[in-house]
CHARMM internal coordinates of N, CA and C (Angstrom, degrees):
IC EDIT
DIST 1 N 1 CA 1.4346
DIST 1 CA 1 C 1.5103
ANGL 1 N 1 CA 1 C 107.94
DIST 1 C 2 N 1.3045
ANGL 1 CA 1 C 2 N 114.53
DIHE 1 N 1 CA 1 C 2 N 135.72
DIST 2 N 2 CA 1.4558
ANGL 1 C 2 N 2 CA 120.14
DIHE 1 CA 1 C 2 N 2 CA 177.95
DIST 2 CA 2 C 1.5184
ANGL 2 N 2 CA 2 C 108.16
DIHE 1 C 2 N 2 CA 2 C -131.29
DIST 2 C 3 N 1.3117
ANGL 2 CA 2 C 3 N 116.85
DIHE 2 N 2 CA 2 C 3 N 126.41
DIST 3 N 3 CA 1.4570
ANGL 2 C 3 N 3 CA 122.85
DIHE 2 CA 2 C 3 N 3 CA 176.75
DIST 3 CA 3 C 1.5097
ANGL 3 N 3 CA 3 C 107.62
DIHE 2 C 3 N 3 CA 3 C -116.70
DIST 3 C 4 N 1.3252
ANGL 3 CA 3 C 4 N 115.57
DIHE 3 N 3 CA 3 C 4 N 122.12
DIST 4 N 4 CA 1.4558
ANGL 3 C 4 N 4 CA 121.06
DIHE 3 CA 3 C 4 N 4 CA 174.44
DIST 4 CA 4 C 1.5172
ANGL 4 N 4 CA 4 C 106.07
DIHE 3 C 4 N 4 CA 4 C -115.94
DIST 4 C 5 N 1.3133
ANGL 4 CA 4 C 5 N 116.03
DIHE 4 N 4 CA 4 C 5 N 100.98
DIST 5 N 5 CA 1.4540
ANGL 4 C 5 N 5 CA 121.49
DIHE 4 CA 4 C 5 N 5 CA -171.05
DIST 5 CA 5 C 1.5219
ANGL 5 N 5 CA 5 C 113.25
DIHE 4 C 5 N 5 CA 5 C -67.63
DIST 5 C 6 N 1.3202
ANGL 5 CA 5 C 6 N 118.06
DIHE 5 N 5 CA 5 C 6 N -42.76
DIST 6 N 6 CA 1.4564
ANGL 5 C 6 N 6 CA 119.17
DIHE 5 CA 5 C 6 N 6 CA -173.74
DIST 6 CA 6 C 1.5234
ANGL 6 N 6 CA 6 C 113.92
DIHE 5 C 6 N 6 CA 6 C -70.37
DIST 6 C 7 N 1.3281
ANGL 6 CA 6 C 7 N 118.07
DIHE 6 N 6 CA 6 C 7 N -13.81
DIST 7 N 7 CA 1.4718
ANGL 6 C 7 N 7 CA 120.48
DIHE 6 CA 6 C 7 N 7 CA 174.93
DIST 7 CA 7 C 1.5260
ANGL 7 N 7 CA 7 C 111.55
DIHE 6 C 7 N 7 CA 7 C -115.22
DIST 7 C 8 N 1.3364
ANGL 7 CA 7 C 8 N 115.88
DIHE 7 N 7 CA 7 C 8 N 8.04
DIST 8 N 8 CA 1.4677
ANGL 7 C 8 N 8 CA 121.98
DIHE 7 CA 7 C 8 N 8 CA 177.33
DIST 8 CA 8 C 1.5246
ANGL 8 N 8 CA 8 C 111.18
DIHE 7 C 8 N 8 CA 8 C 52.24
DIST 8 C 9 N 1.3084
ANGL 8 CA 8 C 9 N 115.61
DIHE 8 N 8 CA 8 C 9 N 59.46
DIST 9 N 9 CA 1.4634
ANGL 8 C 9 N 9 CA 120.84
DIHE 8 CA 8 C 9 N 9 CA -178.01
DIST 9 CA 9 C 1.5240
ANGL 9 N 9 CA 9 C 110.16
DIHE 8 C 9 N 9 CA 9 C -134.94
DIST 9 C 10 N 1.3341
ANGL 9 CA 9 C 10 N 114.62
DIHE 9 N 9 CA 9 C 10 N 135.72
DIST 10 N 10 CA 1.4620
ANGL 9 C 10 N 10 CA 122.08
DIHE 9 CA 9 C 10 N 10 CA 173.32
DIST 10 CA 10 C 1.5223
ANGL 10 N 10 CA 10 C 106.26
DIHE 9 C 10 N 10 CA 10 C -122.71
DIST 10 C 11 N 1.3055
ANGL 10 CA 10 C 11 N 116.72
DIHE 10 N 10 CA 10 C 11 N 134.36
DIST 11 N 11 CA 1.4554
ANGL 10 C 11 N 11 CA 119.26
DIHE 10 CA 10 C 11 N 11 CA 179.74
DIST 11 CA 11 C 1.5202
ANGL 11 N 11 CA 11 C 109.81
DIHE 10 C 11 N 11 CA 11 C -136.73
DIST 11 C 12 N 1.3209
ANGL 11 CA 11 C 12 N 115.43
DIHE 11 N 11 CA 11 C 12 N 133.27
DIST 12 N 12 CA 1.4551
ANGL 11 C 12 N 12 CA 121.87
DIHE 11 CA 11 C 12 N 12 CA 172.72
DIST 12 CA 12 C 1.5198
ANGL 12 N 12 CA 12 C 106.63
DIHE 11 C 12 N 12 CA 12 C -103.87
DIST 12 C 13 N 1.2952
ANGL 12 CA 12 C 13 N 117.30
DIHE 12 N 12 CA 12 C 13 N 129.10
DIST 13 N 13 CA 1.4582
ANGL 12 C 13 N 13 CA 121.77
DIHE 12 CA 12 C 13 N 13 CA 176.42
DIST 13 CA 13 C 1.5243
ANGL 13 N 13 CA 13 C 106.50
DIHE 12 C 13 N 13 CA 13 C -116.24
DIST 13 C 14 N 1.3180
ANGL 13 CA 13 C 14 N 115.67
DIHE 13 N 13 CA 13 C 14 N 108.47
DIST 14 N 14 CA 1.4617
ANGL 13 C 14 N 14 CA 119.92
DIHE 13 CA 13 C 14 N 14 CA -178.08
DIST 14 CA 14 C 1.5216
ANGL 14 N 14 CA 14 C 109.70
DIHE 13 C 14 N 14 CA 14 C -92.28
DIST 14 C 15 N 1.2933
ANGL 14 CA 14 C 15 N 115.45
DIHE 14 N 14 CA 14 C 15 N 144.97
DIST 15 N 15 CA 1.4510
ANGL 14 C 15 N 15 CA 120.53
DIHE 14 CA 14 C 15 N 15 CA 179.17
DIST 15 CA 15 C 1.5193
ANGL 15 N 15 CA 15 C 111.39
DIHE 14 C 15 N 15 CA 15 C -88.13
DIST 15 C 16 N 1.2992
ANGL 15 CA 15 C 16 N 114.72
DIHE 15 N 15 CA 15 C 16 N 169.33
DIST 16 N 16 CA 1.4523
ANGL 15 C 16 N 16 CA 120.46
DIHE 15 CA 15 C 16 N 16 CA 178.83
DIST 16 CA 16 C 1.5254
ANGL 16 N 16 CA 16 C 109.03
DIHE 15 C 16 N 16 CA 16 C -61.13
DIST 16 C 17 N 1.3101
ANGL 16 CA 16 C 17 N 115.95
DIHE 16 N 16 CA 16 C 17 N 130.37
DIST 17 N 17 CA 1.4478
ANGL 16 C 17 N 17 CA 120.74
DIHE 16 CA 16 C 17 N 17 CA -178.93
DIST 17 CA 17 C 1.5212
ANGL 17 N 17 CA 17 C 113.17
DIHE 16 C 17 N 17 CA 17 C 99.44
DIST 17 C 18 N 1.3167
ANGL 17 CA 17 C 18 N 117.12
DIHE 17 N 17 CA 17 C 18 N -19.50
DIST 18 N 18 CA 1.4607
ANGL 17 C 18 N 18 CA 119.20
DIHE 17 CA 17 C 18 N 18 CA 179.23
DIST 18 CA 18 C 1.5222
ANGL 18 N 18 CA 18 C 113.02
DIHE 17 C 18 N 18 CA 18 C -102.66
DIST 18 C 19 N 1.3348
ANGL 18 CA 18 C 19 N 116.63
DIHE 18 N 18 CA 18 C 19 N -17.39
DIST 19 N 19 CA 1.4630
ANGL 18 C 19 N 19 CA 118.65
DIHE 18 CA 18 C 19 N 19 CA -176.21
DIST 19 CA 19 C 1.5285
ANGL 19 N 19 CA 19 C 113.11
DIHE 18 C 19 N 19 CA 19 C -65.73
DIST 19 C 20 N 1.3151
ANGL 19 CA 19 C 20 N 118.09
DIHE 19 N 19 CA 19 C 20 N -19.56
DIST 20 N 20 CA 1.4611
ANGL 19 C 20 N 20 CA 120.86
DIHE 19 CA 19 C 20 N 20 CA 175.95
DIST 20 CA 20 C 1.5199
ANGL 20 N 20 CA 20 C 112.51
DIHE 19 C 20 N 20 CA 20 C -75.68
DIST 20 C 21 N 1.3143
ANGL 20 CA 20 C 21 N 116.45
DIHE 20 N 20 CA 20 C 21 N -27.25
DIST 21 N 21 CA 1.4662
ANGL 20 C 21 N 21 CA 122.09
DIHE 20 CA 20 C 21 N 21 CA -179.71
DIST 21 CA 21 C 1.5261
ANGL 21 N 21 CA 21 C 110.20
DIHE 20 C 21 N 21 CA 21 C -95.97
DIST 21 C 22 N 1.3022
ANGL 21 CA 21 C 22 N 116.25
DIHE 21 N 21 CA 21 C 22 N -44.55
DIST 22 N 22 CA 1.4580
ANGL 21 C 22 N 22 CA 122.36
DIHE 21 CA 21 C 22 N 22 CA -178.04
DIST 22 CA 22 C 1.5336
ANGL 22 N 22 CA 22 C 107.83
DIHE 21 C 22 N 22 CA 22 C -104.90
DIST 22 C 23 N 1.3131
ANGL 22 CA 22 C 23 N 115.05
DIHE 22 N 22 CA 22 C 23 N 79.38
DIST 23 N 23 CA 1.4682
ANGL 22 C 23 N 23 CA 121.32
DIHE 22 CA 22 C 23 N 23 CA -175.18
DIST 23 CA 23 C 1.5237
ANGL 23 N 23 CA 23 C 111.39
DIHE 22 C 23 N 23 CA 23 C -73.13
DIST 23 C 24 N 1.3277
ANGL 23 CA 23 C 24 N 115.48
DIHE 23 N 23 CA 23 C 24 N 164.80
DIST 24 N 24 CA 1.4606
ANGL 23 C 24 N 24 CA 120.29
DIHE 23 CA 23 C 24 N 24 CA 177.52
DIST 24 CA 24 C 1.5242
ANGL 24 N 24 CA 24 C 111.12
DIHE 23 C 24 N 24 CA 24 C -59.91
DIST 24 C 25 N 1.3144
ANGL 24 CA 24 C 25 N 116.58
DIHE 24 N 24 CA 24 C 25 N -40.74
DIST 25 N 25 CA 1.4656
ANGL 24 C 25 N 25 CA 120.49
DIHE 24 CA 24 C 25 N 25 CA 179.41
DIST 25 CA 25 C 1.5102
ANGL 25 N 25 CA 25 C 112.07
DIHE 24 C 25 N 25 CA 25 C -64.32
DIST 25 C 26 N 1.3143
ANGL 25 CA 25 C 26 N 116.62
DIHE 25 N 25 CA 25 C 26 N -41.72
DIST 26 N 26 CA 1.4600
ANGL 25 C 26 N 26 CA 120.64
DIHE 25 CA 25 C 26 N 26 CA 178.67
DIST 26 CA 26 C 1.5283
ANGL 26 N 26 CA 26 C 110.68
DIHE 25 C 26 N 26 CA 26 C -67.26
DIST 26 C 27 N 1.3196
ANGL 26 CA 26 C 27 N 117.01
DIHE 26 N 26 CA 26 C 27 N -39.65
DIST 27 N 27 CA 1.4669
ANGL 26 C 27 N 27 CA 120.54
DIHE 26 CA 26 C 27 N 27 CA 176.72
DIST 27 CA 27 C 1.5305
ANGL 27 N 27 CA 27 C 110.33
DIHE 26 C 27 N 27 CA 27 C -60.55
DIST 27 C 28 N 1.3219
ANGL 27 CA 27 C 28 N 116.63
DIHE 27 N 27 CA 27 C 28 N -42.88
DIST 28 N 28 CA 1.4623
ANGL 27 C 28 N 28 CA 121.01
DIHE 27 CA 27 C 28 N 28 CA 178.21
DIST 28 CA 28 C 1.5266
ANGL 28 N 28 CA 28 C 110.56
DIHE 27 C 28 N 28 CA 28 C -61.58
DIST 28 C 29 N 1.3263
ANGL 28 CA 28 C 29 N 116.16
DIHE 28 N 28 CA 28 C 29 N -44.78
DIST 29 N 29 CA 1.4689
ANGL 28 C 29 N 29 CA 120.03
DIHE 28 CA 28 C 29 N 29 CA 179.07
DIST 29 CA 29 C 1.5276
ANGL 29 N 29 CA 29 C 111.33
DIHE 28 C 29 N 29 CA 29 C -60.76
DIST 29 C 30 N 1.3127
ANGL 29 CA 29 C 30 N 116.76
DIHE 29 N 29 CA 29 C 30 N -42.47
DIST 30 N 30 CA 1.4649
ANGL 29 C 30 N 30 CA 120.58
DIHE 29 CA 29 C 30 N 30 CA 178.34
DIST 30 CA 30 C 1.5228
ANGL 30 N 30 CA 30 C 110.22
DIHE 29 C 30 N 30 CA 30 C -61.52
DIST 30 C 31 N 1.3116
ANGL 30 CA 30 C 31 N 115.76
DIHE 30 N 30 CA 30 C 31 N -44.29
DIST 31 N 31 CA 1.4646
ANGL 30 C 31 N 31 CA 119.37
DIHE 30 CA 30 C 31 N 31 CA 178.86
DIST 31 CA 31 C 1.5227
ANGL 31 N 31 CA 31 C 111.13
DIHE 30 C 31 N 31 CA 31 C -59.31
DIST 31 C 32 N 1.3242
ANGL 31 CA 31 C 32 N 115.93
DIHE 31 N 31 CA 31 C 32 N -49.74
DIST 32 N 32 CA 1.4662
ANGL 31 C 32 N 32 CA 120.71
DIHE 31 CA 31 C 32 N 32 CA -174.48
DIST 32 CA 32 C 1.5233
ANGL 32 N 32 CA 32 C 112.97
DIHE 31 C 32 N 32 CA 32 C -70.59
DIST 32 C 33 N 1.3148
ANGL 32 CA 32 C 33 N 117.00
DIHE 32 N 32 CA 32 C 33 N -37.66
DIST 33 N 33 CA 1.4643
ANGL 32 C 33 N 33 CA 120.54
DIHE 32 CA 32 C 33 N 33 CA -174.69
DIST 33 CA 33 C 1.5248
ANGL 33 N 33 CA 33 C 113.54
DIHE 32 C 33 N 33 CA 33 C -89.65
DIST 33 C 34 N 1.3102
ANGL 33 CA 33 C 34 N 117.75
DIHE 33 N 33 CA 33 C 34 N -34.93
DIST 34 N 34 CA 1.4603
ANGL 33 C 34 N 34 CA 121.17
DIHE 33 CA 33 C 34 N 34 CA -172.31
DIST 34 CA 34 C 1.5197
ANGL 34 N 34 CA 34 C 114.45
DIHE 33 C 34 N 34 CA 34 C -106.45
DIST 34 C 35 N 1.3229
ANGL 34 CA 34 C 35 N 117.89
DIHE 34 N 34 CA 34 C 35 N -24.68
DIST 35 N 35 CA 1.4555
ANGL 34 C 35 N 35 CA 119.98
DIHE 34 CA 34 C 35 N 35 CA -171.66
DIST 35 CA 35 C 1.5248
ANGL 35 N 35 CA 35 C 113.88
DIHE 34 C 35 N 35 CA 35 C -111.33
DIST 35 C 36 N 1.3053
ANGL 35 CA 35 C 36 N 117.05
DIHE 35 N 35 CA 35 C 36 N -52.04
DIST 36 N 36 CA 1.4632
ANGL 35 C 36 N 36 CA 121.72
DIHE 35 CA 35 C 36 N 36 CA -173.72
DIST 36 CA 36 C 1.5305
ANGL 36 N 36 CA 36 C 113.32
DIHE 35 C 36 N 36 CA 36 C -56.92
DIST 36 C 37 N 1.3403
ANGL 36 CA 36 C 37 N 119.62
DIHE 36 N 36 CA 36 C 37 N -41.64
DIST 37 N 37 CA 1.4685
ANGL 36 C 37 N 37 CA 117.43
DIHE 36 CA 36 C 37 N 37 CA 179.37
DIST 37 CA 37 C 1.5372
ANGL 37 N 37 CA 37 C 113.40
DIHE 36 C 37 N 37 CA 37 C -57.02
DIST 37 C 38 N 1.3151
ANGL 37 CA 37 C 38 N 117.38
DIHE 37 N 37 CA 37 C 38 N -36.30
DIST 38 N 38 CA 1.4688
ANGL 37 C 38 N 38 CA 121.13
DIHE 37 CA 37 C 38 N 38 CA 178.38
DIST 38 CA 38 C 1.5277
ANGL 38 N 38 CA 38 C 111.42
DIHE 37 C 38 N 38 CA 38 C -75.84
DIST 38 C 39 N 1.3295
ANGL 38 CA 38 C 39 N 115.85
DIHE 38 N 38 CA 38 C 39 N -37.73
DIST 39 N 39 CA 1.4566
ANGL 38 C 39 N 39 CA 119.17
DIHE 38 CA 38 C 39 N 39 CA 178.77
DIST 39 CA 39 C 1.5262
ANGL 39 N 39 CA 39 C 110.67
DIHE 38 C 39 N 39 CA 39 C -62.42
DIST 39 C 40 N 1.3207
ANGL 39 CA 39 C 40 N 116.45
DIHE 39 N 39 CA 39 C 40 N -36.43
DIST 40 N 40 CA 1.4717
ANGL 39 C 40 N 40 CA 120.27
DIHE 39 CA 39 C 40 N 40 CA 178.81
DIST 40 CA 40 C 1.5196
ANGL 40 N 40 CA 40 C 111.95
DIHE 39 C 40 N 40 CA 40 C -64.09
DIST 40 C 41 N 1.3285
ANGL 40 CA 40 C 41 N 116.68
DIHE 40 N 40 CA 40 C 41 N -23.21
DIST 41 N 41 CA 1.4615
ANGL 40 C 41 N 41 CA 122.23
DIHE 40 CA 40 C 41 N 41 CA 177.49
DIST 41 CA 41 C 1.5318
ANGL 41 N 41 CA 41 C 111.43
DIHE 40 C 41 N 41 CA 41 C -95.96
DIST 41 C 42 N 1.3444
ANGL 41 CA 41 C 42 N 116.63
DIHE 41 N 41 CA 41 C 42 N 10.60
DIST 42 N 42 CA 1.4664
ANGL 41 C 42 N 42 CA 123.56
DIHE 41 CA 41 C 42 N 42 CA -177.10
DIST 42 CA 42 C 1.5266
ANGL 42 N 42 CA 42 C 112.43
DIHE 41 C 42 N 42 CA 42 C 60.84
DIST 42 C 43 N 1.3206
ANGL 42 CA 42 C 43 N 116.75
DIHE 42 N 42 CA 42 C 43 N 27.26
DIST 43 N 43 CA 1.4632
ANGL 42 C 43 N 43 CA 122.48
DIHE 42 CA 42 C 43 N 43 CA 176.39
DIST 43 CA 43 C 1.5250
ANGL 43 N 43 CA 43 C 108.14
DIHE 42 C 43 N 43 CA 43 C -104.75
DIST 43 C 44 N 1.3180
ANGL 43 CA 43 C 44 N 115.10
DIHE 43 N 43 CA 43 C 44 N 75.46
DIST 44 N 44 CA 1.4645
ANGL 43 C 44 N 44 CA 120.95
DIHE 43 CA 43 C 44 N 44 CA -173.71
DIST 44 CA 44 C 1.5210
ANGL 44 N 44 CA 44 C 112.27
DIHE 43 C 44 N 44 CA 44 C -72.43
DIST 44 C 45 N 1.3082
ANGL 44 CA 44 C 45 N 117.09
DIHE 44 N 44 CA 44 C 45 N -31.82
DIST 45 N 45 CA 1.4637
ANGL 44 C 45 N 45 CA 120.40
DIHE 44 CA 44 C 45 N 45 CA 179.83
DIST 45 CA 45 C 1.5325
ANGL 45 N 45 CA 45 C 109.90
DIHE 44 C 45 N 45 CA 45 C -63.37
DIST 45 C 46 N 1.3258
ANGL 45 CA 45 C 46 N 116.94
DIHE 45 N 45 CA 45 C 46 N -50.51
DIST 46 N 46 CA 1.4623
ANGL 45 C 46 N 46 CA 119.85
DIHE 45 CA 45 C 46 N 46 CA 179.95
DIST 46 CA 46 C 1.5176
ANGL 46 N 46 CA 46 C 111.31
DIHE 45 C 46 N 46 CA 46 C -63.47
DIST 46 C 47 N 1.3196
ANGL 46 CA 46 C 47 N 117.52
DIHE 46 N 46 CA 46 C 47 N -40.20
DIST 47 N 47 CA 1.4615
ANGL 46 C 47 N 47 CA 120.64
DIHE 46 CA 46 C 47 N 47 CA 178.39
DIST 47 CA 47 C 1.5190
ANGL 47 N 47 CA 47 C 112.30
DIHE 46 C 47 N 47 CA 47 C -59.88
DIST 47 C 48 N 1.3305
ANGL 47 CA 47 C 48 N 116.61
DIHE 47 N 47 CA 47 C 48 N -43.31
DIST 48 N 48 CA 1.4638
ANGL 47 C 48 N 48 CA 119.98
DIHE 47 CA 47 C 48 N 48 CA 179.32
DIST 48 CA 48 C 1.5235
ANGL 48 N 48 CA 48 C 111.12
DIHE 47 C 48 N 48 CA 48 C -69.49
DIST 48 C 49 N 1.3290
ANGL 48 CA 48 C 49 N 116.85
DIHE 48 N 48 CA 48 C 49 N -39.16
DIST 49 N 49 CA 1.4648
ANGL 48 C 49 N 49 CA 119.50
DIHE 48 CA 48 C 49 N 49 CA 177.79
DIST 49 CA 49 C 1.5218
ANGL 49 N 49 CA 49 C 110.47
DIHE 48 C 49 N 49 CA 49 C -63.60
DIST 49 C 50 N 1.3289
ANGL 49 CA 49 C 50 N 117.50
DIHE 49 N 49 CA 49 C 50 N -45.82
DIST 50 N 50 CA 1.4661
ANGL 49 C 50 N 50 CA 120.91
DIHE 49 CA 49 C 50 N 50 CA -179.89
DIST 50 CA 50 C 1.5285
ANGL 50 N 50 CA 50 C 110.96
DIHE 49 C 50 N 50 CA 50 C -63.30
DIST 50 C 51 N 1.3271
ANGL 50 CA 50 C 51 N 117.19
DIHE 50 N 50 CA 50 C 51 N -40.06
DIST 51 N 51 CA 1.4635
ANGL 50 C 51 N 51 CA 120.41
DIHE 50 CA 50 C 51 N 51 CA 177.73
DIST 51 CA 51 C 1.5159
ANGL 51 N 51 CA 51 C 112.09
DIHE 50 C 51 N 51 CA 51 C -65.22
DIST 51 C 52 N 1.3117
ANGL 51 CA 51 C 52 N 116.29
DIHE 51 N 51 CA 51 C 52 N -42.95
DIST 52 N 52 CA 1.4630
ANGL 51 C 52 N 52 CA 120.88
DIHE 51 CA 51 C 52 N 52 CA 179.02
DIST 52 CA 52 C 1.5223
ANGL 52 N 52 CA 52 C 110.79
DIHE 51 C 52 N 52 CA 52 C -64.37
DIST 52 C 53 N 1.3206
ANGL 52 CA 52 C 53 N 117.08
DIHE 52 N 52 CA 52 C 53 N -41.55
DIST 53 N 53 CA 1.4648
ANGL 52 C 53 N 53 CA 120.76
DIHE 52 CA 52 C 53 N 53 CA 178.09
DIST 53 CA 53 C 1.5224
ANGL 53 N 53 CA 53 C 110.74
DIHE 52 C 53 N 53 CA 53 C -64.26
DIST 53 C 54 N 1.3198
ANGL 53 CA 53 C 54 N 117.53
DIHE 53 N 53 CA 53 C 54 N -39.77
DIST 54 N 54 CA 1.4698
ANGL 53 C 54 N 54 CA 120.70
DIHE 53 CA 53 C 54 N 54 CA 179.07
DIST 54 CA 54 C 1.5206
ANGL 54 N 54 CA 54 C 111.14
DIHE 53 C 54 N 54 CA 54 C -64.29
DIST 54 C 55 N 1.3151
ANGL 54 CA 54 C 55 N 117.54
DIHE 54 N 54 CA 54 C 55 N -39.46
DIST 55 N 55 CA 1.4702
ANGL 54 C 55 N 55 CA 120.89
DIHE 54 CA 54 C 55 N 55 CA 177.17
DIST 55 CA 55 C 1.5261
ANGL 55 N 55 CA 55 C 109.47
DIHE 54 C 55 N 55 CA 55 C -65.76
DIST 55 C 56 N 1.3206
ANGL 55 CA 55 C 56 N 117.94
DIHE 55 N 55 CA 55 C 56 N -43.99
DIST 56 N 56 CA 1.4664
ANGL 55 C 56 N 56 CA 121.16
DIHE 55 CA 55 C 56 N 56 CA 177.92
DIST 56 CA 56 C 1.5220
ANGL 56 N 56 CA 56 C 110.40
DIHE 55 C 56 N 56 CA 56 C -60.47
DIST 56 C 57 N 1.3340
ANGL 56 CA 56 C 57 N 117.02
DIHE 56 N 56 CA 56 C 57 N -40.83
DIST 57 N 57 CA 1.4587
ANGL 56 C 57 N 57 CA 120.56
DIHE 56 CA 56 C 57 N 57 CA 178.32
DIST 57 CA 57 C 1.5254
ANGL 57 N 57 CA 57 C 111.43
DIHE 56 C 57 N 57 CA 57 C -59.86
DIST 57 C 58 N 1.3264
ANGL 57 CA 57 C 58 N 116.37
DIHE 57 N 57 CA 57 C 58 N -39.88
DIST 58 N 58 CA 1.4715
ANGL 57 C 58 N 58 CA 119.96
DIHE 57 CA 57 C 58 N 58 CA 178.12
DIST 58 CA 58 C 1.5242
ANGL 58 N 58 CA 58 C 109.73
DIHE 57 C 58 N 58 CA 58 C -61.09
DIST 58 C 59 N 1.3209
ANGL 58 CA 58 C 59 N 116.83
DIHE 58 N 58 CA 58 C 59 N -46.17
DIST 59 N 59 CA 1.4624
ANGL 58 C 59 N 59 CA 120.24
DIHE 58 CA 58 C 59 N 59 CA -178.75
DIST 59 CA 59 C 1.5254
ANGL 59 N 59 CA 59 C 112.58
DIHE 58 C 59 N 59 CA 59 C -66.91
DIST 59 C 60 N 1.3216
ANGL 59 CA 59 C 60 N 117.51
DIHE 59 N 59 CA 59 C 60 N -30.62
DIST 60 N 60 CA 1.4547
ANGL 59 C 60 N 60 CA 120.90
DIHE 59 CA 59 C 60 N 60 CA 177.89
DIST 60 CA 60 C 1.5216
ANGL 60 N 60 CA 60 C 112.86
DIHE 59 C 60 N 60 CA 60 C -87.47
DIST 60 C 61 N 1.3253
ANGL 60 CA 60 C 61 N 117.46
DIHE 60 N 60 CA 60 C 61 N -0.55
DIST 61 N 61 CA 1.4524
ANGL 60 C 61 N 61 CA 120.69
DIHE 60 CA 60 C 61 N 61 CA 175.74
DIST 61 CA 61 C 1.5142
ANGL 61 N 61 CA 61 C 114.70
DIHE 60 C 61 N 61 CA 61 C 84.85
DIST 61 C 62 N 1.3074
ANGL 61 CA 61 C 62 N 117.54
DIHE 61 N 61 CA 61 C 62 N 18.02
DIST 62 N 62 CA 1.4620
ANGL 61 C 62 N 62 CA 121.01
DIHE 61 CA 61 C 62 N 62 CA 178.42
DIST 62 CA 62 C 1.5274
ANGL 62 N 62 CA 62 C 107.14
DIHE 61 C 62 N 62 CA 62 C -96.21
DIST 62 C 63 N 1.3365
ANGL 62 CA 62 C 63 N 117.76
DIHE 62 N 62 CA 62 C 63 N 110.27
DIST 63 N 63 CA 1.4686
ANGL 62 C 63 N 63 CA 118.96
DIHE 62 CA 62 C 63 N 63 CA -176.42
DIST 63 CA 63 C 1.5318
ANGL 63 N 63 CA 63 C 111.78
DIHE 62 C 63 N 63 CA 63 C -70.75
DIST 63 C 64 N 1.3360
ANGL 63 CA 63 C 64 N 116.40
DIHE 63 N 63 CA 63 C 64 N 142.98
DIST 64 N 64 CA 1.4573
ANGL 63 C 64 N 64 CA 119.00
DIHE 63 CA 63 C 64 N 64 CA 177.27
DIST 64 CA 64 C 1.5385
ANGL 64 N 64 CA 64 C 110.88
DIHE 63 C 64 N 64 CA 64 C -71.63
DIST 64 C 65 N 1.3134
ANGL 64 CA 64 C 65 N 116.42
DIHE 64 N 64 CA 64 C 65 N 157.29
DIST 65 N 65 CA 1.4661
ANGL 64 C 65 N 65 CA 121.24
DIHE 64 CA 64 C 65 N 65 CA -179.30
DIST 65 CA 65 C 1.5174
ANGL 65 N 65 CA 65 C 112.38
DIHE 64 C 65 N 65 CA 65 C -64.20
DIST 65 C 66 N 1.3058
ANGL 65 CA 65 C 66 N 118.39
DIHE 65 N 65 CA 65 C 66 N -29.45
DIST 66 N 66 CA 1.4538
ANGL 65 C 66 N 66 CA 122.39
DIHE 65 CA 65 C 66 N 66 CA -173.46
DIST 66 CA 66 C 1.5224
ANGL 66 N 66 CA 66 C 113.28
DIHE 65 C 66 N 66 CA 66 C -94.80
DIST 66 C 67 N 1.3120
ANGL 66 CA 66 C 67 N 118.81
DIHE 66 N 66 CA 66 C 67 N 2.45
DIST 67 N 67 CA 1.4712
ANGL 66 C 67 N 67 CA 122.18
DIHE 66 CA 66 C 67 N 67 CA -176.49
DIST 67 CA 67 C 1.4867
ANGL 67 N 67 CA 67 C 111.59
DIHE 66 C 67 N 67 CA 67 C -85.27
END
COOR INIT
IC SEED 1 N 1 CA 1 C
IC BUILD
């Protein structure tokens, strides 16, 4: 996960073998549902924690509420 605050950009870079599980669409959903609402409130720490937890949930097989 890469957050560049001054250009308002979030990027997920998945490695080989993970792109089948952590798809571009799912990464976008995680960003929009778990991260962006906190970033809009300038709460970058919570946004990154929520995004990281959502990615971990995907890897552990716990589906997100919005999927």
